[in-house]
C-alpha positions in Angstrom: 27.5 -60.9 -45.7 26.1 -57.5 -44.8 22.7 -56.3 -45.8 23.0 -52.8 -44.3 25.8 -51.4 -46.5 25.0 -49.1 -49.4 26.2 -51.7 -52.0 23.6 -54.2 -50.8 20.7 -52.0 -51.8 18.7 -52.0 -55.0 19.6 -49.2 -57.4 18.2 -47.7 -60.6 19.6 -49.4 -63.8 21.4 -51.8 -61.3 21.8 -54.5 -63.9 24.3 -52.2 -65.8 25.2 -49.4 -63.4 26.8 -50.8 -60.3 27.3 -47.6 -58.4 27.4 -43.8 -58.5 30.1 -41.7 -56.8 30.3 -37.9 -56.1 33.5 -36.4 -54.6 33.9 -32.8 -53.5 37.3 -31.4 -52.8 37.6 -28.5 -50.4 40.4 -26.7 -48.5 40.4 -24.4 -45.5 41.6 -21.0 -46.5 43.8 -20.4 -43.4 46.0 -23.4 -43.9 48.5 -24.4 -46.6 47.7 -27.4 -48.8 48.3 -30.8 -47.1 51.6 -31.5 -48.8 53.1 -28.4 -47.1 51.4 -28.8 -43.7 53.1 -29.5 -40.4 51.9 -32.3 -38.1 50.3 -29.8 -35.8 48.4 -28.2 -38.7 47.2 -31.6 -39.9 45.8 -32.3 -36.5 44.2 -28.9 -36.3 42.4 -29.3 -39.6 41.2 -32.8 -38.6 39.8 -31.4 -35.3 38.1 -28.4 -37.0 36.4 -30.5 -39.6 35.2 -33.1 -37.0 33.9 -30.4 -34.7 32.0 -28.8 -37.6 30.3 -32.0 -38.5 26.7 -32.3 -37.2 25.1 -35.6 -36.2 28.4 -37.1 -35.0 26.6 -40.3 -33.8 26.0 -41.2 -37.4 29.8 -41.2 -38.2 33.1 -42.7 -37.1 36.4 -40.8 -37.0 39.2 -43.2 -37.8 42.9 -42.3 -37.6 44.8 -44.0 -40.4 47.6 -44.8 -38.0 45.1 -47.0 -36.1 44.3 -49.2 -39.1 46.2 -52.3 -40.1 47.6 -52.8 -43.6 44.7 -55.1 -44.4 42.1 -52.6 -43.2 43.6 -49.9 -45.4 43.6 -52.2 -48.4 39.9 -53.1 -47.8 39.0 -49.4 -47.8 40.9 -48.9 -51.1 39.3 -51.9 -52.7 35.9 -50.8 -51.6 36.6 -47.4 -53.2 36.4 -45.5 -49.9 40.0 -44.1 -49.9 42.7 -43.7 -52.5 45.8 -45.9 -52.6 48.0 -42.8 -52.0 45.9 -41.9 -48.9 46.2 -45.5 -47.6 50.0 -45.0 -47.3 49.6 -41.9 -44.9 50.0 -42.2 -41.2 50.0 -39.6 -38.4 47.8 -36.6 -38.9 45.6 -38.2 -41.5 42.1 -39.6 -40.8 38.9 -40.6 -42.4 35.3 -40.0 -41.4 32.7 -42.7 -42.4 29.0 -43.2 -41.8 27.6 -46.5 -40.7 26.7 -47.9 -44.1 29.9 -46.6 -45.7 27.9 -44.5 -48.2 29.6 -41.4 -47.0 33.4 -41.1 -46.6 35.3 -37.9 -45.8 39.1 -38.1 -46.3 40.9 -35.6 -44.1 44.2 -34.1 -45.4 44.6 -36.3 -48.4 45.5 -34.2 -51.5 43.0 -31.6 -50.2 42.0 -30.8 -46.6 38.5 -32.2 -47.1 37.3 -34.7 -49.7 33.6 -35.5 -49.3 32.7 -38.7 -51.1 29.2 -40.2 -51.4 28.4 -43.6 -52.9 25.0 -44.9 -54.0 23.9 -48.1 -55.6 22.9 -47.9 -59.3 22.5 -44.7 -61.3 21.9 -41.9 -58.7 24.0 -38.9 -59.7 21.5 -36.3 -58.5 20.8 -38.1 -55.2 24.5 -38.6 -54.5 25.3 -34.9 -55.2 22.4 -33.7 -53.0 23.9 -35.7 -50.1 27.4 -34.5 -50.7 26.2 -30.9 -51.1 24.2 -31.0 -47.8 27.3 -32.2 -45.9 29.4 -29.5 -47.4 26.7 -26.9 -46.6 26.7 -28.0 -42.9 30.5 -27.9 -42.7 30.6 -24.5 -44.4 28.5 -23.0 -41.5 31.6 -23.4 -39.3 34.5 -23.7 -41.7 35.9 -21.2 -44.3 36.7 -22.9 -47.5 39.3 -21.4 -49.9 37.3 -19.8 -52.8 38.2 -17.4 -55.6 35.6 -15.4 -57.6 37.2 -16.3 -60.9 38.6 -19.8 -60.2 36.0 -21.2 -57.9 37.1 -23.6 -55.1 40.9 -23.7 -54.8 42.5 -27.2 -54.8 46.0 -28.5 -54.6 45.8 -30.1 -58.1 44.9 -27.5 -60.7 42.7 -30.0 -62.6 40.2 -29.9 -59.7 39.9 -26.1 -59.6 36.4 -24.7 -60.0 33.6 -27.0 -58.7 36.2 -29.4 -57.1 33.7 -32.1 -58.1 34.4 -35.5 -59.6 31.3 -37.4 -60.5 31.5 -41.0 -61.8 29.5 -44.1 -62.4 30.8 -47.7 -62.2 29.4 -49.4 -65.3 29.3 -53.0 -66.5 30.3 -53.3 -70.2 30.9 -57.0 -71.0 29.2 -56.9 -74.4 31.0 -53.8 -75.6 34.3 -55.3 -74.3 33.7 -58.5 -76.2 32.9 -56.5 -79.3 36.2 -54.5 -79.0 34.2 -51.3 -78.6 35.8 -49.9 -75.4 38.7 -48.1 -77.1 36.4 -46.2 -79.5 34.0 -45.4 -76.7 36.9 -44.0 -74.6 37.9 -41.7 -77.5 34.3 -40.6 -78.0 33.6 -39.6 -74.4 37.0 -37.9 -74.2 35.9 -35.4 -76.8 33.1 -34.2 -74.6 35.0 -33.8 -71.3 34.5 -37.2 -69.9 36.9 -40.1 -69.3 36.6 -43.9 -69.2 38.9 -45.7 -66.9 39.4 -49.1 -65.3 37.8 -50.4 -62.1 40.2 -48.6 -59.8 40.7 -45.5 -61.9 43.6 -44.3 -64.1 46.0 -47.0 -65.2 44.0 -49.9 -63.7 42.4 -52.8 -65.6 38.7 -53.5 -65.9 38.1 -56.3 -63.4 35.0 -58.1 -64.3 34.3 -55.7 -67.2 33.7 -52.9 -64.7 34.6 -49.4 -65.9 34.5 -45.9 -64.3 32.9 -43.2 -66.5 33.6 -39.7 -65.0 33.8 -36.0 -65.7 37.1 -34.4 -66.4 36.2 -30.7 -66.5 35.7 -28.8 -63.2 36.5 -25.2 -64.3 34.0 -23.1 -66.2 31.0 -25.4 -65.6 28.7 -25.6 -62.6 27.9 -28.8 -60.8 24.4 -29.2 -62.2 25.6 -29.0 -65.8 28.4 -31.4 -65.1 26.0 -34.0 -63.7 23.5 -33.5 -66.5 26.2 -34.1 -69.0 27.5 -37.2 -67.3 23.9 -38.5 -66.8 23.1 -38.0 -70.5 26.2 -39.7 -71.7 25.8 -42.6 -69.3 22.3 -43.3 -70.7 23.8 -43.3 -74.2 26.5 -45.8 -73.1 23.8 -48.0 -71.6 22.0 -48.0 -74.9 25.2 -49.0 -76.7 25.8 -51.8 -74.2 22.2 -53.1 -74.6 22.5 -53.0 -78.3 25.8 -55.0 -78.2 24.1 -57.5 -75.8 21.4 -58.1 -78.4 24.1 -59.5 -80.8 25.4 -62.1 -78.3 24.7 -65.8 -79.1 22.2 -66.8 -76.5 23.3 -70.5 -76.3 26.9 -69.6 -75.9 26.1 -67.0 -73.2 24.0 -69.4 -71.2 26.7 -72.0 -71.3 29.3 -69.4 -70.0 26.9 -68.1 -67.3 25.9 -71.5 -65.9 29.5 -72.8 -66.1 30.4 -69.8 -63.9 27.5 -70.5 -61.5 28.5 -74.2 -61.3 32.2 -73.3 -60.5 31.2 -70.8 -57.8 28.9 -73.3 -56.2 31.7 -75.9 -56.1 35.1 -74.2 -56.0 37.4 -74.8 -53.0 39.9 -72.2 -53.9 39.0 -68.9 -55.6 41.2 -65.9 -56.4 39.7 -62.4 -56.4 40.4 -62.0 -60.2 38.6 -65.3 -60.9 35.7 -64.2 -58.8 35.3 -60.9 -60.7 35.3 -62.8 -64.0 32.6 -65.2 -62.9 30.5 -62.5 -61.2 30.6 -60.6 -64.5 29.1 -63.6 -66.3 26.4 -63.9 -63.6 25.6 -60.1 -63.8 25.1 -60.4 -67.6 23.0 -63.5 -67.3 20.8 -62.0 -64.6 20.4 -58.8 -66.7 19.3 -61.0 -69.7 16.6 -62.7 -67.6 18.3 -66.1 -67.1 16.8 -68.1 -64.2 18.1 -69.2 -60.9 20.9 -66.6 -60.6 21.8 -64.3 -57.6 20.4 -60.8 -57.7 22.7 -57.8 -58.6 22.6 -56.8 -54.9 24.1 -60.1 -53.9 26.7 -59.9 -56.6 27.6 -56.4 -55.4 28.0 -57.6 -51.9 30.3 -60.5 -53.0 32.4 -58.1 -55.0 32.8 -55.7 -52.1 33.1 -58.1 -49.1 35.3 -60.8 -50.6 38.1 -58.6 -51.9 41.5 -59.5 -50.4 41.6 -56.6 -48.0 38.1 -57.1 -46.6 38.8 -60.9 -46.0 42.1 -60.2 -44.3 40.7 -57.3 -42.2 37.8 -59.3 -40.9 39.6 -62.7 -40.4 43.0 -62.5 -38.8 43.7 -66.2 -39.6 43.4 -65.4 -43.3 47.0 -64.1 -43.5 48.1 -65.8 -46.7 46.7 -65.6 -50.3 45.9 -69.4 -50.1 43.8 -69.0 -46.9 42.0 -66.0 -48.4 41.2 -68.0 -51.5 39.7 -70.8 -49.4 37.7 -68.4 -47.3 36.4 -66.7 -50.5 35.4 -70.0 -52.1 33.5 -71.1 -48.9 31.7 -67.8 -48.7 30.6 -67.8 -52.3 29.4 -71.4 -52.1 27.0 -70.4 -49.3 25.8 -67.1 -50.9 25.1 -68.7 -54.3 22.5 -70.9 -52.6 19.8 -68.6 -54.1 16.9 -70.4 -52.5 18.1 -69.5 -49.1 16.7 -66.3 -47.6 18.1 -64.0 -44.9 15.7 -61.9 -42.8 16.6 -59.2 -40.3 14.3 -58.9 -37.3 14.2 -57.9 -33.7 14.1 -60.7 -31.2 11.5 -58.8 -29.3 9.2 -58.8 -32.3 9.8 -62.4 -33.5 10.2 -63.7 -37.0 7.2 -62.8 -39.2 5.4 -65.1 -41.6 5.0 -68.9 -41.9 8.0 -70.8 -40.6 9.1 -74.0 -42.4 12.5 -75.7 -43.1 15.8 -75.2 -41.4 16.8 -71.9 -39.7 20.1 -70.5 -38.6 19.8 -67.8 -36.0 22.6 -65.2 -35.9 22.4 -62.8 -33.0 24.2 -59.5 -33.1 25.8 -58.5 -29.8 25.9 -55.0 -28.4 29.0 -53.0 -29.4 31.4 -52.1 -26.6 30.2 -49.0 -24.8 26.9 -49.0 -26.7 23.6 -48.3 -24.8 21.4 -51.4 -25.3 18.3 -49.2 -25.3 19.4 -47.7 -28.6 18.6 -51.1 -30.2 14.9 -50.4 -29.5 12.8 -48.5 -32.0 12.4 -44.8 -31.2 8.8 -45.3 -30.0 9.8 -48.3 -27.8 12.7 -46.3 -26.3 10.4 -43.6 -25.1 7.8 -46.1 -23.9 10.6 -47.9 -21.8 11.1 -44.8 -19.7 7.3 -44.1 -19.5 6.8 -47.6 -18.2 9.5 -46.9 -15.6 7.4 -44.1 -14.2 8.6 -41.0 -16.1 6.2 -38.6 -17.7 6.2 -38.3 -21.5 8.3 -35.1 -21.5 11.0 -36.5 -19.3 11.0 -39.9 -21.1 11.5 -38.1 -24.4 14.4 -36.1 -22.9 16.1 -39.3 -21.6 15.7 -41.2 -24.9 17.1 -38.3 -26.9 20.1 -38.1 -24.5 20.7 -41.8 -24.9 20.7 -41.5 -28.7 22.6 -38.3 -28.9 19.9 -36.5 -30.8 17.6 -33.6 -30.1 14.2 -34.0 -28.5 12.6 -32.5 -31.7 13.9 -35.5 -33.7 12.2 -38.0 -31.4 9.0 -35.9 -30.9 7.1 -37.4 -33.9 7.5 -40.9 -32.3 5.8 -39.8 -29.1 2.7 -38.0 -30.5 0.3 -40.9 -29.9 1.8 -42.1 -26.6 
């Protein structure tokens, strides 16, 4: 299980708000919309956007045609690309950063769709990141914009800001109290929409719902985010109130039954996992003991979906094999008294050492400079110890890392 992905991080209101997503849709003014583009035009747009992106070492450019069906499904189930985009082939690509919190779809419904994901309730933070990326791109690209209509998009419902903001929210108590339908009607009257886990037309796996803005025309981004944030907090209050009416004994029974099953199951379908993770989320939020943290539950939800298992394990090529793999992984992760620690071999494991340890060593990626595994300061010191002066050592380290010398300078001040 990964600890360096965005969903494994602690987020504000993380016991109810699973994640925040901001998506900005933009189009280059000198090209037709993607549905009317030739293969050459698609490739030109992809190249222009990639060339305009700064800090390329922080991102990967992935051609959809290079991905297997399982890898595409994994990206869909992890909310990185749309199901429609997953069906595309030549001329379509996606740009992702290392922790997958930033994903830029190229030539989906629009030329550029910048998407930022954050753990918990973080609408302002996610928008700031998306806006900063758009600002950098706009230094070299010319986006289609109209003084009256705002940013031009292929779908008229995205005209204006071109922004979709959403939160993934856990609503088991309101769901049990049959309050979802009335909540959906209420938010619809103020320009928001409540959908299932994977958007319009989908069900709410594990009582997870998407609450998002609908209006993009005649409103600025700040106002849209403030409106969504205010309503989200009201929905949180409603859910907390509904949780207060739950029979504690019955809930504890359901929660610990789920925990027992996850610790013992030998076959586990993804829908079954979502159901039991929902119970554990609710139990942890209501201060029940000996339960995995929200961060662990988020990791299980993201990394044990069918696509992710199949993409990472070629022998899991049938539903039965994936169900066995999922159950085995969950049995290990729900051992809550185990602890995982990331550390550099050169630094050693900190603290007192007792009990059984399993050491997992990450190998260097193909073509990767092993010196980049050092800290910035250690990297500079490596060249100084080899006989270079500080100025030249700084220059060599910056070249290795693909960054400017000014970015590394603060790490060399005391050398």
